[in-house]
C-alpha positions as a printed Julia matrix, in Angstrom:
87×3 Matrix{Float64}:
 -71.82  -29.88   -7.37
 -73.17  -26.37   -7.98
 -76.55  -25.01   -9.01
 -77.36  -22.51  -11.76
 -80.86  -21.02  -11.52
 -82.75  -19.37  -14.37
 -86.26  -18.26  -15.05
 -87.43  -19.03  -18.55
 -90.11  -16.75  -20.07
 -92.15  -17.06  -23.22
 -94.12  -14.1   -24.5
 -96.64  -16.44  -26.11
 -97.2   -18.19  -22.74
 -97.24  -15.52  -20.02
 -98.43  -18.02  -17.34
 -96.86  -21.4   -18.1
 -98.18  -24.48  -16.39
 -96.6   -27.73  -15.25
 -97.03  -29.28  -18.69
 -94.86  -26.48  -20.17
 -92.26  -27.24  -17.51
 -92.35  -30.95  -18.4
 -91.91  -30.2   -22.15
 -88.92  -28.01  -21.36
 -87.46  -30.72  -19.12
 -87.97  -33.31  -21.8
 -86.32  -31.16  -24.47
 -83.34  -30.39  -22.3
 -82.78  -34.04  -21.34
 -83.0   -35.04  -25.01
 -80.22  -32.58  -25.89
 -78.01  -33.22  -22.88
 -74.48  -34.39  -23.6
 -72.02  -35.84  -21.08
 -69.51  -33.03  -21.83
 -71.98  -30.57  -20.27
 -71.28  -31.91  -16.81
 -74.94  -31.69  -15.74
 -76.12  -34.24  -13.2
 -79.71  -33.02  -12.51
 -82.21  -30.66  -14.1
 -85.34  -29.33  -12.38
 -88.11  -27.3   -14.03
 -91.11  -25.95  -12.25
 -93.83  -23.54  -13.36
 -93.92  -20.35  -11.33
 -95.68  -16.97  -11.52
 -92.81  -15.38  -13.47
 -92.18  -18.31  -15.85
 -90.45  -21.61  -15.64
 -87.95  -21.94  -12.74
 -85.07  -23.92  -14.03
 -82.28  -25.47  -11.95
 -79.22  -26.98  -13.56
 -76.99  -28.97  -11.29
 -73.38  -29.21  -12.5
 -70.5   -31.4   -11.33
 -67.82  -29.28   -9.78
 -64.78  -31.25  -10.7
 -63.38  -29.31  -13.6
 -60.88  -26.41  -13.56
 -62.87  -24.3   -15.98
 -66.31  -25.07  -14.7
 -67.69  -21.65  -15.2
 -66.79  -21.62  -18.92
 -68.13  -25.16  -19.35
 -71.41  -24.36  -17.61
 -71.92  -21.2   -19.72
 -71.32  -23.23  -22.91
 -73.67  -25.95  -21.74
 -76.43  -23.48  -20.88
 -76.14  -21.75  -24.26
 -76.22  -25.12  -26.09
 -79.29  -26.31  -24.12
 -81.19  -23.04  -24.52
 -80.66  -23.25  -28.26
 -82.98  -26.29  -28.32
 -85.82  -24.24  -26.77
 -85.53  -20.94  -28.71
 -89.05  -19.74  -27.83
 -87.96  -19.53  -24.17
 -85.8   -16.65  -22.98
 -83.6   -16.93  -19.86
 -83.58  -14.45  -17.0
 -81.56  -14.49  -13.85
 -83.83  -14.74  -10.84
 -83.56  -12.16   -8.05
């Protein structure tokens, strides 16, 4: 299993709270498909936005391509949130 970390920001919500994190988590789980290979998702409000962790199964030969596709598909269901790579 491997972890992909992102920070989600929303210009309309500069300091998101735990409710925003829960709404994002609910939206992502609702759109999750088995082909994505995601086993766990974590979302927590932080000072820079919503800290998102996506845990992928690591049993596929093209895991990087599959995870990039999964992330793009999932982020499409929450268009008001923009991804950033954390430091």
